[in-house]
C-alpha positions as CSV (number, residue, x, y, z in Angstrom):
1,M,0.0,0.0,0.0
2,A,1.3,3.4,-0.9
3,S,2.5,5.7,1.8
4,P,0.7,9.0,2.5
5,L,1.0,12.0,0.3
6,S,4.0,14.2,0.8
7,S,5.0,17.5,-0.6
8,S,7.8,19.2,-2.4
9,T,8.3,22.8,-3.3
10,I,9.0,23.8,-6.9
11,G,9.5,27.5,-7.3
12,S,6.9,29.1,-5.2
13,H,4.4,26.2,-5.6
14,R,4.0,23.2,-3.4
15,I,3.3,20.0,-5.3
16,L,2.1,16.7,-3.7
17,F,3.6,13.4,-4.5
18,L,2.7,9.8,-3.8
19,R,5.6,7.5,-2.9
20,P,5.5,3.8,-2.9
21,S,5.9,1.9,0.3
22,P,9.3,0.0,0.7
23,L,9.7,-3.4,-0.9
24,N,9.1,-6.5,1.1
25,R,12.7,-7.4,1.4
26,R,11.9,-11.0,2.3
27,S,10.5,-11.6,-1.1
28,L,12.9,-12.2,-4.0
29,F,11.6,-9.4,-6.1
30,V,8.4,-7.5,-5.5
31,K,6.6,-5.2,-7.9
32,P,7.1,-1.6,-6.7
33,K,4.1,0.5,-6.0
34,L,4.5,3.2,-8.6
35,P,4.1,6.9,-7.9
36,F,2.0,7.6,-11.0
37,N,0.2,4.9,-12.8
38,R,-2.6,5.6,-15.3
39,T,-5.2,5.8,-12.5
40,N,-3.5,7.9,-9.8
41,Y,-1.7,10.1,-12.4
42,G,-5.1,11.1,-13.5
43,D,-6.0,11.8,-9.8
44,F,-2.8,13.8,-9.5
45,R,-3.6,15.9,-12.6
46,M,-7.2,16.4,-11.4
47,R,-5.8,17.6,-8.1
48,L,-3.9,20.4,-9.9
49,L,-6.9,21.2,-12.0
50,S,-9.1,21.3,-9.0
51,T,-6.6,23.8,-7.5
52,S,-7.0,26.0,-10.6
53,S,-10.8,25.7,-10.3
54,K,-10.6,26.8,-6.7
55,I,-8.7,29.9,-7.8
56,G,-11.4,30.7,-10.3
57,N,-14.1,30.1,-7.7
58,T,-12.3,32.4,-5.3
59,K,-12.5,35.2,-7.8
60,E,-16.2,34.7,-8.2
61,L,-16.6,34.6,-4.5
62,I,-14.8,37.9,-4.1
63,H,-16.9,39.5,-6.9
64,S,-20.1,38.2,-5.3
65,Y,-19.0,39.5,-1.9
66,D,-18.2,42.9,-3.3
67,S,-21.7,43.2,-4.8
68,S,-23.3,42.0,-1.6
69,I,-21.9,44.9,0.5
70,D,-24.9,47.1,1.4
71,S,-24.3,50.4,-0.3
72,K,-26.3,52.0,2.5
73,L,-23.7,51.2,5.1
74,N,-21.8,54.2,6.6
75,P,-18.1,54.5,5.8
76,F,-17.0,52.9,9.1
77,E,-19.2,49.8,8.6
78,A,-18.2,49.5,5.0
79,G,-14.5,49.7,6.0
80,T,-15.0,46.9,8.5
81,K,-16.7,44.7,5.9
82,N,-13.8,45.3,3.5
83,L,-11.3,44.3,6.1
84,E,-13.2,41.1,6.8
85,K,-13.3,40.4,3.1
86,L,-9.5,40.9,2.8
87,V,-8.8,38.5,5.7
88,A,-11.1,35.9,4.2
89,T,-9.5,36.2,0.8
90,I,-6.0,35.8,2.3
91,L,-7.1,32.7,4.2
92,I,-8.6,31.2,1.0
93,F,-5.4,31.7,-1.0
94,V,-3.3,30.3,1.8
95,Q,-5.4,27.1,1.9
96,V,-5.4,26.7,-1.9
97,W,-1.6,27.1,-2.3
98,S,-0.4,25.4,0.9
99,P,-1.1,21.9,2.2
100,M,-1.8,23.2,5.7
101,P,-4.9,21.4,7.1
102,L,-8.0,23.1,8.3
103,L,-9.2,22.2,11.7
104,G,-11.1,18.9,11.3
105,G,-10.7,19.2,7.6
106,L,-7.9,17.8,5.4
107,D,-6.3,14.5,6.3
108,S,-3.1,14.6,8.3
109,A,-1.4,12.9,5.3
110,Y,-1.0,16.3,3.7
111,I,1.8,17.0,6.2
112,S,3.9,13.9,5.7
113,P,7.6,14.4,6.1
114,A,9.6,15.6,3.0
115,E,11.8,12.5,3.3
116,A,9.0,10.6,1.5
117,V,9.9,12.4,-1.8
118,L,12.3,10.5,-4.0
119,Y,14.5,12.8,-6.0
120,S,17.6,12.7,-8.1
121,P,20.5,14.8,-6.8
122,D,22.3,14.1,-10.1
123,T,20.5,14.0,-13.5
124,K,23.6,12.7,-15.3
125,V,22.9,9.0,-14.6
126,P,24.0,6.8,-17.5
127,R,21.0,5.4,-19.4
128,T,22.7,2.6,-21.3
129,G,24.8,-0.3,-20.2
130,E,27.7,0.6,-22.4
131,L,27.9,4.1,-20.9
132,A,27.5,2.8,-17.3
133,L,30.3,0.3,-17.9
134,R,32.6,2.9,-19.5
135,K,32.1,5.3,-16.6
136,A,32.8,2.5,-14.1
137,I,36.3,1.7,-15.5
138,P,39.0,2.7,-12.8
139,A,41.8,4.7,-14.5
140,N,44.4,7.3,-13.7
141,P,43.1,10.8,-13.0
142,S,44.2,12.2,-16.3
143,M,42.1,9.8,-18.3
144,K,39.1,10.3,-16.0
145,T,39.4,14.1,-16.5
146,I,39.4,13.5,-20.3
147,Q,36.4,11.2,-20.1
148,A,34.4,13.5,-17.8
149,S,34.9,16.4,-20.2
150,L,33.7,14.4,-23.1
151,E,30.8,12.8,-21.2
152,D,29.4,16.2,-20.5
153,I,29.0,16.8,-24.2
154,S,26.6,13.9,-24.5
155,Y,24.3,15.8,-22.1
156,L,24.8,19.1,-23.9
157,L,23.7,17.4,-27.2
158,R,20.3,16.7,-25.6
159,I,19.5,20.4,-25.4
160,P,16.9,21.2,-28.1
161,Q,17.1,23.9,-30.7
162,R,20.2,26.1,-30.0
163,K,22.9,23.8,-28.7
164,P,25.8,25.3,-26.7
165,Y,28.5,24.4,-29.3
166,G,30.9,26.9,-27.7
167,T,30.8,25.0,-24.4
168,M,31.2,21.7,-26.3
169,E,34.3,23.0,-28.0
170,S,35.7,24.2,-24.7
171,N,35.2,20.8,-23.2
172,V,37.1,19.1,-26.0
173,K,39.9,21.6,-25.9
174,K,40.2,20.9,-22.1
175,A,40.4,17.2,-22.8
176,L,42.9,17.7,-25.5
177,K,45.2,19.8,-23.3
178,V,45.1,17.2,-20.6
179,A,45.9,14.4,-23.1
180,I,48.9,16.3,-24.4
181,D,50.2,17.6,-21.1
182,D,49.9,14.3,-19.3
183,K,51.0,12.0,-22.2
184,D,53.8,10.4,-20.2
185,K,51.5,9.7,-17.2
186,I,48.9,8.1,-19.5
187,L,51.4,5.8,-21.3
188,A,53.2,5.0,-18.1
189,S,50.0,3.4,-16.7
190,I,50.0,0.8,-19.5
191,P,51.6,-2.6,-19.1
192,A,55.1,-2.9,-20.8
193,D,53.9,-5.7,-23.2
194,L,51.0,-3.4,-24.4
195,K,53.0,-0.2,-24.8
196,D,52.8,-0.3,-28.7
197,K,49.0,-0.8,-28.6
198,G,48.7,1.9,-26.0
199,S,50.8,4.4,-28.1
200,E,48.6,3.6,-31.1
201,L,45.4,4.2,-29.2
202,Y,46.9,7.4,-27.8
203,A,47.6,8.7,-31.3
204,T,44.1,7.8,-32.4
205,M,42.6,9.7,-29.5
206,I,44.5,12.8,-30.5
207,D,44.6,12.9,-34.3
208,G,42.9,9.8,-35.6
209,N,39.6,9.5,-37.4
210,G,37.1,10.2,-34.6
211,G,39.8,11.7,-32.4
212,L,39.7,14.9,-30.4
213,Q,41.0,17.1,-33.2
214,S,38.3,15.7,-35.6
215,L,35.7,16.2,-32.9
216,I,36.5,19.9,-32.6
217,T,36.1,20.2,-36.4
218,S,32.6,18.6,-36.3
219,I,31.6,20.9,-33.4
220,K,32.7,24.0,-35.4
221,K,30.5,22.9,-38.3
222,Q,27.6,22.7,-35.7
223,D,26.3,19.4,-37.1
224,P,24.8,17.5,-34.2
225,D,24.8,14.1,-36.0
226,K,28.5,14.3,-36.8
227,V,29.3,15.6,-33.3
228,S,27.4,12.6,-31.8
229,L,29.3,10.1,-34.0
230,G,32.6,11.7,-33.3
231,L,32.0,11.8,-29.6
232,A,31.1,8.1,-29.5
233,A,34.3,7.3,-31.4
234,S,36.4,9.4,-29.0
235,L,34.8,7.9,-25.9
236,D,35.4,4.3,-27.2
237,T,39.1,5.1,-27.7
238,V,39.3,6.6,-24.2
239,A,37.6,3.5,-22.8
240,E,40.1,1.2,-24.6
241,L,43.0,3.1,-23.1
242,E,41.5,3.0,-19.6
243,L,41.1,-0.8,-19.9
244,L,44.7,-1.2,-20.9
245,Q,45.7,0.9,-17.8
246,K,43.5,-1.3,-15.7
247,L,45.3,-4.4,-16.8
248,L,48.4,-3.2,-15.0
249,L,46.5,-3.1,-11.8
250,Q,44.9,-6.5,-12.4
251,A,48.2,-8.3,-12.4
252,S,48.0,-8.6,-8.6
253,G,44.2,-9.0,-8.5
254,L,41.9,-6.2,-7.3
255,S,42.9,-2.6,-7.1
256,F,41.6,-2.4,-3.5
257,L,41.7,-4.6,-0.5
258,L,38.6,-6.6,0.4
259,P,37.5,-6.8,4.0
260,Q,39.1,-9.7,5.8
261,Q,35.8,-11.5,6.4
262,Y,35.1,-11.6,2.6
263,L,38.4,-13.0,1.4
264,N,37.1,-16.6,1.0
265,Y,34.4,-15.6,-1.5
266,P,34.8,-16.2,-5.2
267,K,35.8,-12.9,-6.9
268,L,36.2,-11.5,-10.4
269,A,39.3,-9.4,-10.9
270,G,38.2,-7.4,-14.0
271,R,35.4,-8.0,-16.4
272,G,33.8,-11.0,-18.0
273,T,31.2,-11.8,-20.7
274,V,28.4,-14.3,-20.2
275,E,26.4,-15.6,-23.1
276,M,22.9,-16.9,-22.5
277,T,20.6,-18.7,-24.8
278,I,16.9,-18.2,-24.0
279,E,14.3,-20.7,-25.3
280,K,10.6,-20.2,-25.4
281,G,8.7,-22.4,-23.0
282,D,5.3,-22.4,-24.7
283,G,6.3,-23.2,-28.2
284,S,6.0,-19.6,-29.5
285,T,8.9,-17.7,-31.1
286,F,10.9,-14.5,-30.6
287,S,10.4,-11.7,-33.0
288,A,12.4,-12.1,-36.1
289,E,15.5,-10.0,-36.6
290,A,15.7,-7.8,-39.7
291,G,15.7,-10.2,-42.7
292,G,15.7,-13.3,-40.4
293,D,13.4,-16.1,-39.6
294,Q,11.2,-16.6,-36.5
295,R,13.3,-18.0,-33.7
296,K,12.5,-20.5,-30.9
297,S,15.6,-19.4,-29.0
298,A,17.6,-16.2,-28.8
299,T,21.0,-15.2,-27.5
300,I,21.9,-12.4,-25.1
301,Q,25.2,-11.2,-23.8
302,I,26.0,-9.8,-20.3
303,V,29.2,-7.9,-19.4
304,I,29.8,-8.6,-15.7
305,D,31.9,-6.0,-13.8
306,G,34.4,-7.2,-11.2
307,Y,35.9,-3.7,-10.9
308,S,32.9,-2.4,-9.0
309,A,31.3,-5.7,-7.7
310,P,34.0,-8.3,-7.5
311,L,32.3,-10.6,-5.0
312,T,28.8,-10.5,-6.7
313,A,30.3,-10.8,-10.2
314,G,32.7,-13.6,-9.0
315,N,29.9,-15.6,-7.5
316,F,27.7,-15.3,-10.6
317,A,30.6,-16.3,-12.8
318,K,31.3,-19.3,-10.6
319,L,27.6,-20.4,-10.9
320,V,27.6,-19.9,-14.7
321,T,30.8,-22.1,-15.1
322,S,29.3,-24.8,-12.9
323,G,26.1,-25.0,-15.1
324,A,23.8,-23.7,-12.4
325,Y,21.6,-21.7,-14.8
326,D,21.3,-24.3,-17.5
327,G,17.6,-25.3,-17.9
328,V,16.4,-22.7,-15.3
329,K,13.0,-21.2,-15.8
330,L,12.3,-17.5,-15.9
331,N,9.5,-15.4,-14.4
332,T,8.4,-12.0,-15.5
333,V,7.3,-9.5,-12.9
334,N,6.8,-5.7,-13.1
335,Q,9.9,-4.2,-14.7
336,A,12.0,-7.4,-14.2
337,V,12.7,-10.9,-15.5
338,I,13.9,-13.1,-12.6
339,T,15.1,-16.7,-12.4
340,E,13.4,-19.3,-10.4
341,D,15.0,-20.4,-7.1
342,G,17.4,-23.2,-7.8
343,S,19.9,-22.8,-5.0
344,G,19.6,-26.5,-4.2
345,K,20.9,-27.4,-7.7
346,V,24.5,-26.5,-6.9
347,E,26.5,-25.4,-3.9
348,S,26.5,-21.6,-3.7
349,V,27.3,-18.7,-1.3
350,S,25.1,-15.8,-0.1
351,V,27.2,-12.8,-1.0
352,P,26.8,-9.6,1.2
353,L,25.0,-6.7,-0.5
354,E,27.8,-5.0,-2.5
355,V,27.4,-1.5,-3.9
356,M,30.1,0.9,-4.9
357,P,29.1,4.6,-4.5
358,S,30.1,7.1,-7.1
359,G,33.4,8.9,-6.2
360,Q,34.6,6.0,-4.1
361,F,37.4,3.5,-4.8
362,E,35.9,0.5,-3.1
363,P,32.4,-1.0,-2.6
364,L,30.3,-0.8,0.5
365,Y,29.1,-4.1,2.0
366,R,25.8,-4.8,3.7
367,T,25.0,-1.0,3.3
368,P,22.3,0.2,0.8
369,L,22.7,3.7,-0.6
370,S,20.4,6.6,0.3
371,V,19.6,8.4,-3.0
372,Q,17.8,11.0,-1.0
373,D,21.1,11.9,0.7
374,G,22.8,12.3,-2.7
375,E,24.3,8.8,-2.9
376,L,24.4,7.2,-6.3
377,P,26.1,3.9,-7.3
378,V,28.8,3.4,-9.9
379,L,26.6,0.7,-11.5
380,P,23.1,2.1,-11.4
381,L,20.0,0.0,-11.5
382,S,18.1,2.6,-13.5
383,V,19.3,1.2,-16.8
384,Y,17.3,-1.0,-19.1
385,G,19.0,-4.4,-19.1
386,A,20.8,-4.0,-15.7
387,V,21.6,-7.3,-14.1
388,A,21.4,-7.7,-10.3
389,M,21.1,-10.3,-7.6
390,A,17.8,-10.6,-5.8
391,H,17.8,-10.2,-2.0
392,S,18.4,-13.1,0.3
393,E,15.2,-14.5,1.8
394,N,16.8,-14.2,5.3
395,S,18.3,-10.7,5.2
396,E,18.3,-7.7,3.0
397,D,21.9,-7.2,3.9
398,Y,22.8,-10.2,1.7
399,S,22.1,-11.1,-1.9
400,S,20.4,-14.3,-2.9
401,P,23.0,-17.1,-3.3
402,Y,21.5,-18.0,-6.7
403,Q,18.6,-15.8,-8.0
404,F,19.4,-12.8,-10.3
405,F,17.1,-10.6,-12.5
406,F,17.2,-8.4,-15.6
407,Y,15.9,-5.0,-14.8
408,L,13.5,-3.5,-17.4
409,Y,13.9,0.1,-16.5
410,D,11.0,2.4,-17.6
411,K,11.3,6.1,-16.8
412,R,7.5,6.3,-16.7
413,N,7.6,4.2,-13.6
414,S,10.4,6.0,-11.8
415,G,10.8,8.8,-9.4
416,L,11.9,12.4,-10.0
417,G,15.1,12.6,-12.0
418,G,14.3,9.2,-13.6
419,L,15.7,7.0,-10.8
420,S,14.2,3.7,-9.9
421,F,12.6,3.6,-6.5
422,D,15.0,0.8,-5.6
423,E,18.2,2.5,-6.8
424,G,21.1,1.6,-4.5
425,Q,19.2,-1.2,-2.8
426,F,20.4,-4.2,-5.0
427,S,23.8,-5.5,-6.0
428,V,24.1,-4.6,-9.7
429,F,27.0,-6.4,-11.2
430,G,26.6,-6.0,-15.0
431,Y,24.5,-5.0,-18.0
432,T,23.0,-6.7,-21.0
433,T,25.1,-5.5,-24.0
434,A,23.6,-7.6,-26.8
435,G,20.1,-8.9,-27.2
436,R,18.4,-6.2,-25.1
437,D,15.4,-6.4,-27.5
438,I,14.9,-10.0,-26.3
439,L,14.4,-9.1,-22.7
440,G,11.0,-7.5,-23.3
441,Q,9.8,-10.6,-25.2
442,I,10.6,-13.1,-22.4
443,K,7.5,-14.5,-20.7
444,T,7.0,-16.6,-17.5
445,G,8.0,-20.2,-18.3
446,D,10.7,-19.4,-20.8
447,V,14.0,-21.2,-20.1
448,I,17.7,-20.4,-20.0
449,K,18.8,-23.2,-22.3
450,S,22.5,-22.6,-21.6
451,A,24.8,-20.0,-19.9
452,K,28.5,-19.8,-20.6
453,L,31.4,-17.6,-19.5
454,I,32.8,-16.8,-22.9
455,E,35.3,-14.2,-21.7
456,G,37.1,-13.5,-18.4
457,Q,37.6,-17.1,-17.2
458,E,41.2,-16.3,-16.3
459,R,40.0,-13.4,-14.0
460,L,37.8,-15.6,-11.9
461,I,39.5,-16.3,-8.6
462,L,38.2,-19.3,-6.6
463,P,39.8,-19.7,-3.1
464,A,40.7,-23.3,-2.4
465,Q,38.4,-23.5,0.7
466,N,35.5,-22.2,-1.4
467,N,35.8,-24.6,-4.3
468,N,34.2,-27.6,-2.6
469,S,32.1,-26.0,0.1
470,S,29.5,-23.3,0.5
471,T,29.8,-20.4,3.0
């Protein structure tokens, strides 16, 4: 059941919002109560319309009151009546524009605490899995400065009509200056056996086709399509360089120390790719690809990220390699596709809730984030195709030892700023990067025919005491 109405101030106007009640954390995945569905959104709109109607009625009331003043009253009595009219008018306007309850009138729900309003402290949340994964790559400060300057341009491109091309050009020039000034630092962060490839990528980033110099030329021509293509090419090159730098850190495992109590969990030191084949359970077919035939099965790929969620990604990779998800049925719930519980099929571990906050260098464990306090995860849930572990049946401080879900993000069913109401509450460990169109076609009863770790096997670390026993 939804929690009471709460209020938020926008400009000089106070607007009322409905916020869903918290999820039942004992369930594996529960449909969130949405703030504005087709029914209550209409109610919300009618509430605003009724406010406008009240204003109109107020004007009529004032006019009617004016005409009702007895013209025969002496000046003192007329002045008294006018004063009473002014006070009444002020009270009416206060009641219309503020949720203050009248005595015995409005429900006390109108003065619910402001903490009930979910808002986004940062609108620059990545909306694709590729962008989220690119931003999550740990790299040296120079490369992160270059990346941040370029990422800002993608948001500037969304501005309709007159786009700020001058700001875009300044951003690229800033990135170019950092790239040139810090060349030695950038190349020094690349493993010795990959120096040649690193130098080639560096040259491409500066002067190559789709490099920073080329991007400046596209911006000067004020062609948004060419700017968008050039920006994507530059960011891809930046990401490749960052991944090369990360390989130097991976040589000894993770770039941060895990808490002592979690050392005996499987972990993924880097990234891996999982390929899943989904088969229709009712004999129907998936929609045909362009120029293709109807398919009884379809393939999706998931990039799992051990940089930001090493324990969760490591446990998932271990389950995949052991065949735990082969033949498992899927269920569809609101905004998610979740696996059935099959924890008894193979030995598995219940990993602590693992979320890395933006701006931090290591994850938090057993500590959900508070979006209302400005905390956002490096791997956000508010992305279509995000992959996360369900909660443990026993404690929301732990993830399920087996069940995971694909999140079907829909901005129409999200809070202000476009964030999911469960942002920061689940261990997100990767994103669907191929076959996203398949996710919306999956129905309850469809089956994961097979799941394979096709890349990153060498980065999966299985402690000896965890190979043959569960924790």
